N, C-alpha and C positions, 0 to 999 in steps of 0.2 A: 504494500499500499504505500502510495506517495505521501510525502509529509503533509501537504495541503489537505489531503483527504482524511488523514489521521487527525489533524487539527480540527478539521470540520467535525469529525465523530466526537472529539473530546468536548468541543463546544456544544454540540447537540446534546450530549449526555449530561453535561452540567447544567444546561437549560432545563432539561426534563427533570432532573432531581431538584432544582430550585423551585420549579413551577409545582411539582408534586408537593413539596413541603409547604408552599404557601397555600396550596388548595386544601390540604389537610387542616392547617391551622385557621383557615377561613371557615371551614365546615365545623371544626371542633374548637371551641374556646379554650385552648390550652393556656398555660400560664403567660401572662403578659411579659414576665421578665425572661423567658426563654424564646423558644420558636414562635410563641404567640405574637411577637413583634411583627412577624411576616403577616400574620392574619390581620392585625390592626392596619397595616399599610393597605393590604389588598381590600379590606372591606371599606376603608376610608377613601380610597382612590381607585375605584373599580374601573371606570372608563379608560383610566391611564393604562391599564393593562393591554388595551387594545394595541399599544405600541409594541408590546411584547408579541402580540399576535402577528402583527405586520412583519416585525423583524424575523421571526421565526418561519413566516411563510416565504420571505425572500431566501432565507437560507435553505428552506426545503426545496425550493425550485433549483438552486445551486446544486444541492445534494443529488437530486434526481438526475440532473445533466451529467453529473460525474459518476453517477451510477453507484454511489456510496450508500448502500441499503440500509446499514444500521443507523447512520446519521439521519437518512430520510425518515426512517420509522419514528426515531425519537423526536424529530422536528414535528412530524405529524401530530404526535401526541401533545406536544407543547402548543401548537396552533389550536387544536380542539379544546384542550383544558384551559388555556388562557382566554379563549373567547367565551367559554362558559362562565369562567371566573369574572369576566368583565360584565357580561350581559344579564346573567341570572340576578345578582343583586340590584341591578339597575332596573330590571322589569319589575321586581318585587316592590322597590321603593316607589316607582312610577304607579303601580296599581294602588299602593297604600295612599299615595298623594290624592288619587282620585277619590278614594273612600273618605278622606278628610276635607274634600273640597278645595285642594290646593292645586294651583297650576304651576308646572315646573318649566324651566327655561334651560334648554341645551345650550343657548347662546351664553348665558350666565355661567353655566358650568364651565365651558371652554374659555371663556374670558378670564375667569379667575385662574384656571390652569396655566394660562399664558402671562398671569399678572397683569391683566388689563383692568380698567375701570375700578382702580383701587380708591380713587378719590384723593383730594388734596390733603395736606396735613391738618390735623386738628390742634387746638390750643388748650393748654392746661396750666395750672399751677399746683405746686406741691405745698401742703400746709401741715402742721402739726395739730392733729385733732385731739390729742390728750397725752397725758404722762401716766404710764401704768404705775401701780404701787411699788414695783421693783426699780423704778426709775427709767424704764424704757420709753423712748420718744416714740409716739405712735403717729405715723404719717399716712396720708392719703393724697392721691392726685385728683383734682377737681377739673372734669372735662365739661366745658359749657357748651351748650347748644347754640347754634345761630339761626336755629328755625323758629325762634320765639322772640318778639320784641324785646328790647333790652329792659323796658320798664314793666313787662308783663310777667306774672307768675308763671313758672314752669314746673312740671313734675320732675321728680328726681328718683334715681335708682341707685343704691349703694351696691357696688359690685364686690363679691368675695371670691378671691382666686382659689383654684384648686391646688393640689400637691399633696394628697394623702395625709393631711394634717401635719406633715413633717417638712415640707418644702414649698416653694413658690414665692412669688411676690407680685406686687402690683406691676402692671406693664400695659402699654397701649396695645390695642387689638381690634380686631374687626367688630366685635359685639359693642365696644364703645362707640366706633364711628357710627355703626347702624343705629344705635339708640339715640345718640346726638341727632342723627338725621330724622328720627321720629319725633324730635322735640323734647327729649329728656337730657337734663343735666346728669351726668354720671360721676360718682364719687368712688374711685377705685381704691380700696383699703388694703393696708398691710396689718397683719395681726402677729402676735408673738407666737413662735414655733419652739417645740422642744429642741434641747433639753432645758429645764427638767420637764416632767409631764405637764401638759397645758390643758387638760380637760375642762377646766373652768375658764381659763384665760382666754382662749381663742374666741368663744362666743361672747365673752365679756368685752373684748376689744371691739368686736363687731357692734355690739350694743352701744359702746361708747362713741363709735364713729356715726351711728344713727343718731345718737342724742346730740352730737356736734352739728350734724347737718340740720336738725330741727331748731336747735338753739340759734343758729345763724341764718335761719330761713329768710328773714326779712332782708337782711343785708345781701343774701345771695338771690333774691327774687325767687325763691323756691316756695311753692305751695305747700305749707305744713301738713296738709291733709292729703297730699299725694306724694309721699315718700314710701318707696318699695325697696325691694331687695332682689338681686339676682346672683346666682352663684353656680359655679361648675364643679361637679365631683364632690370632693370634701368641701369645696366653698358652697355648693348646693345645700349639703347638710347643715353647714353653719348658718346659711340664710334662713332655711327652715327653722332651725333651733332658735335663732335670734328672735324670730317673728313669733313663734309659738310660746316662747317663755317670757315675753316682755313682762316685767313686774315681779317675776319669780324670784323670791328671796335666796332660793338655792344657787341661781345662776345670775348674780347681779352684774351690771356694767363695771367695767375697770376704771371709770372715771365718774365724777359727780354730774350726772345728767339725768334728766326726767325721762320717764318711759315714753315711747313713741308708738303711736297707733299705726302700725305698718299697713300700708294699702293693699299691696300685692306682693306674692313671692314667685319667682320664676326659678324653678329648680331644673337644672341640666344634669342629668344622671347623677344626682346625689342620694345617698343611701338614708333611709329613715330608721333603720333597726340595726344598731352597731353590733349587738351580740349575735344577731342572726348573720350578719355580714361576715363576722369573724369566723363563722363555721361554714359558710356556703360560697365564699368568693371563688372564682375560678383561678384567681391568682392568690391563692391562699397564703403562701409563705410571704409574699410582698405585703399583703393587706395585714396579717397578723402581726408582723414586725412593726408596720406603721402604727397600728392600733395600741400595741403595747407601749410604744414610745409616747404616743399622744395621751393615752389614758393611765398608764402606769403599770399595766398587767393585762391578763386576759380576762374575759367575762366571768369565769369561774372564781377568779380571784377578787374582782371588783364589780359584782353584779349591779350594785347600786349607782355606780358611776356610768356603766354603760346604758342603764335606764335613763339616767338623768340626761345623757346627751344624745338620746335617740328621739327624733321628732315625733314618732309614732306615739310615744309615751304621752305627748302633750297635745295631741290632735283633738281638742276639745271644740266646744261650741263657739269660742270666741276667736279663732284663728282666721287670719285674712284669706281671701281667694288665692288659690295656689294652682300653678300649672307645673306639670312634671313631663319631662321627655327622656326616653329611654331607648337605647338600641337593644333589640331583642338578642343580639349576639355579643352583648357586652361581657368581656371576659374578666372584668375586675369587679364591677358592681352588679350582681344578678338583676335581671328585670324583675324578679319577685319583689324586690325593694320597692319599686314603683308601684306595683300592684297592691302590696300591703298598705302603702300609705294611702292610695286611692280608696281602699276599703275602709280604713280608719276614718278619713274625712267624710266618706259617704255615710258612715254610722253616725257621725257627729253632725251631720245635716249641714256640712260647710261646702261653699262653692269650690269646685276643683275640676281640673281636666288633667287627663293622662293621655299621652300620645306615645304609642309604641311604633318604632321604626325598624322595619325588617332588614335583615342582613346588614346591620349596623352595629358598630363596636364602640368601645369607650373613646371619648374624645373626638367623635365624629366631626365636630365643628372645625377641626383643624383644617379640613377641606371647605373653606367657606363657600365655594360655588357647588358643592356637592348636593345631590338631590335631598339627602336627609337633613342637611343644614337648611336648604330652601324650605323644607316642610317645617322645620323648627322655627325659622324667622316668620313664616306666614301664620303659623298657629299662635306664636307669641304676640304678634301684632294684632291678631283678631281678638285674643284673650285681653290685651291692654285696652282695646277700644271698648271691650264689654265691661270691664271691671275698674278701669282707671281713668274714666272720662272725667272732664271738669264738672 
């Protein structure tokens, strides 16, 4: 066998192995910290896999012309598998969008993939919203909308970043730009992270930030009756917890502020029952380590702490309207977390919406133009019009 043919065979077999590994991790939500990362990428960017299909097809033509049968067979497998990996999630999401009454845009998907239409720079200022009892300066970035007249009141959302309660920080992002475009001021907050364990401190800091926004509402031209929360992953959990436990003496704010009547909560794939999460996550080693660092140990060791920081514990008759979005293939936070929260809110008689996104993994909104993210934006905008109007 000539060297080019041998090289072609090696490339074909490598592509086949890599494609098979990604296909398995897309179908089976194996651990996020291992080969599951391939599944996260595949489910988050399915249509981009058509580039693999095209490349493999071109190599397949070459292999057939040269009569390299092993390479041709492997590349044929890559073409079929990658096409299915690209189109199956896409069709599932398209059908779900139709069920939810959402129109999807292929142009928007492609524009974001090519880094088009990202909009101009937003303006912000960093302020100190409080000083924690341990002396930590607590900071937030205030991103002001230009869609509301300067002298008019505007709604506000406090954004809580994710990071499994042990990492992450405030940072600019597409959600902030999008919410600004809807007419919302966004206050992107940092909160204290371990060590030591911070099971009271993290939500305490979020409540402190809420109180700061409410206390400065007049100077900010923020409507004090329209202050809400949005969070992703662990940030979604903290957003729910801050809203649901407002005024609870067990989980007080970390600074001297008054309770805030939170208008709405937007929960992007955040868990509601941490003891259940500890035992059921598809990325168990990662989640268990994070929860032990956040809370101080496991649920058998600290059952009361786990109940205290689980929003389902507090899903009573006074909680604000809540929207939750989950990918059905989330390998970190099982979709059962969203269903349990929905059921608890239903029994409490509170306004709530749950949207389940098929063939969608944790952190799906990193693909801003992706179809699951388009569904999320459309349902969130509809939710805000329904529950956060003037």
